[in-house]
C-alpha positions in Angstrom: -0.1 0.0 0.0 1.4 3.4 -1.0 1.6 5.7 1.9 -0.8 8.7 1.8 -0.8 12.2 3.4 -4.1 14.2 3.7 -3.4 17.8 3.3 -6.6 19.5 4.7 -7.3 23.2 4.3 -10.0 25.1 6.1 -12.2 28.2 5.5 -11.0 31.0 3.2 -7.8 29.2 2.0 -9.5 28.8 -1.3 -8.9 32.7 -1.6 -5.2 32.4 -1.3 -3.6 34.7 -3.7 -6.5 37.1 -3.4 -7.2 37.5 0.2 -4.9 39.7 2.4 -1.8 39.3 0.1 0.1 41.3 2.6 -0.2 38.3 5.0 -0.7 35.4 2.7 1.1 36.4 -0.5 0.1 35.9 -4.0 0.4 32.1 -4.1 -2.8 30.3 -4.9 -4.1 27.2 -3.3 -3.6 25.4 -6.6 0.1 26.5 -6.5 0.4 25.1 -3.0 -1.1 21.8 -4.0 1.5 21.4 -6.8 4.3 22.3 -4.4 3.0 19.5 -2.0 2.8 16.9 -4.7 6.3 17.8 -5.9 7.6 17.6 -2.3 6.1 14.1 -1.7 7.0 12.6 -5.2 10.6 11.6 -4.4 9.4 9.6 -1.4 6.6 7.9 -3.3 4.1 9.1 -1.1 0.5 10.1 -2.3 -1.0 13.5 -1.5 -4.8 13.9 -1.1 -5.2 17.6 -1.0 -8.6 19.1 0.0 -10.1 22.4 1.1 -13.5 23.2 2.7 -15.3 26.2 4.3 -17.4 23.7 6.3 -16.4 22.3 9.6 -18.3 19.1 9.4 -16.8 18.4 6.1 -13.3 18.7 7.6 -14.3 16.4 10.5 -15.6 13.9 7.9 -12.4 14.0 6.0 -10.3 13.5 9.2 -12.4 10.5 10.0 -11.9 9.2 6.4 -8.2 9.6 6.8 -8.4 6.9 9.5 -8.9 4.3 6.7 -6.9 6.0 3.9 -4.0 7.9 5.3 -1.0 7.6 7.4 -0.6 11.3 8.1 -2.7 14.5 8.2 -1.2 18.0 7.5 -4.0 20.5 8.5 -4.3 24.1 8.1 -7.7 24.5 9.8 -7.8 28.2 9.1 -10.1 29.9 11.5 -11.4 26.6 12.8 -8.1 26.3 14.5 -9.3 28.7 17.2 -12.8 27.5 17.5 -13.4 23.9 16.7 -13.5 21.3 19.4 -15.0 18.9 16.8 -11.9 19.0 14.6 -9.8 18.5 17.8 -11.7 15.5 18.9 -11.5 14.0 15.2 -7.8 14.6 15.2 -7.4 12.8 18.5 -9.1 9.8 17.0 -6.6 9.7 14.1 -3.6 7.6 15.0 -1.2 8.6 12.3 1.1 11.6 12.1 -0.5 14.9 12.5 0.9 18.3 11.8 -0.7 21.7 12.3 0.3 24.2 9.7 -0.2 28.0 9.4 1.0 30.3 6.6 1.2 33.2 9.0 2.4 33.1 12.7 -0.9 33.3 14.7 0.9 34.6 17.7 1.9 37.8 15.8 -1.7 38.3 15.0 -4.9 39.1 16.9 -5.1 37.8 20.5 -8.0 35.4 19.6 -5.8 33.7 17.1 -3.3 32.6 19.9 -5.5 29.8 21.0 -5.3 26.6 19.0 -7.6 23.6 19.5 -5.6 21.8 16.9 -2.1 22.1 18.7 -3.0 19.6 21.5 -4.1 17.0 19.0 -0.9 17.4 16.8 2.6 16.0 16.8 4.1 19.1 15.4 3.3 22.8 14.6 4.7 24.8 11.7 3.8 28.5 11.4 5.0 31.6 9.9 6.9 30.1 6.9 4.4 31.4 4.3 3.3 28.9 1.7 6.7 27.3 1.8 5.7 25.7 5.1 3.5 23.3 3.0 6.2 21.6 0.9 8.5 21.7 4.0 6.2 19.8 6.2 5.0 17.4 3.4 8.6 16.5 2.5 9.5 15.8 6.1 6.3 13.7 6.8 6.7 11.8 3.3 10.4 10.9 4.2 9.2 9.6 7.6 6.4 7.6 6.0 8.8 6.1 3.3 11.5 5.2 5.9 8.8 3.4 8.1 7.6 1.5 5.1 11.1 0.4 4.2 11.7 -0.8 7.8 
């Protein structure tokens, strides 16, 4: 079985490249998806890349990952700071979980300093811009391919 990483993106990330470019830059979500696929390819790991503005859909995808993926990279967007449901779904996933943010939430509004995703994740990457995505995917893909070879 080929290892798979679910890369899940929350609300408003479909507007990357258009929304608040001073924070998020001009790179689109389609650009980010390509970067993730390119980063995973050398390790032979599949990427399942998704975005939704709906909390329940994200919970469904995390639950689906229990059967189809060995890792989740999640940028839950605003749900990071509000969703106990996403937290609980992540706690039920036994694979690798990495919380990802394009900006550094701790340099933004105070309400963004609390993350319900963090306590359910193995690692947190924030503030690297869109480059955080391929960085995280490459690291997780290497770990999965090494585990598969062992």
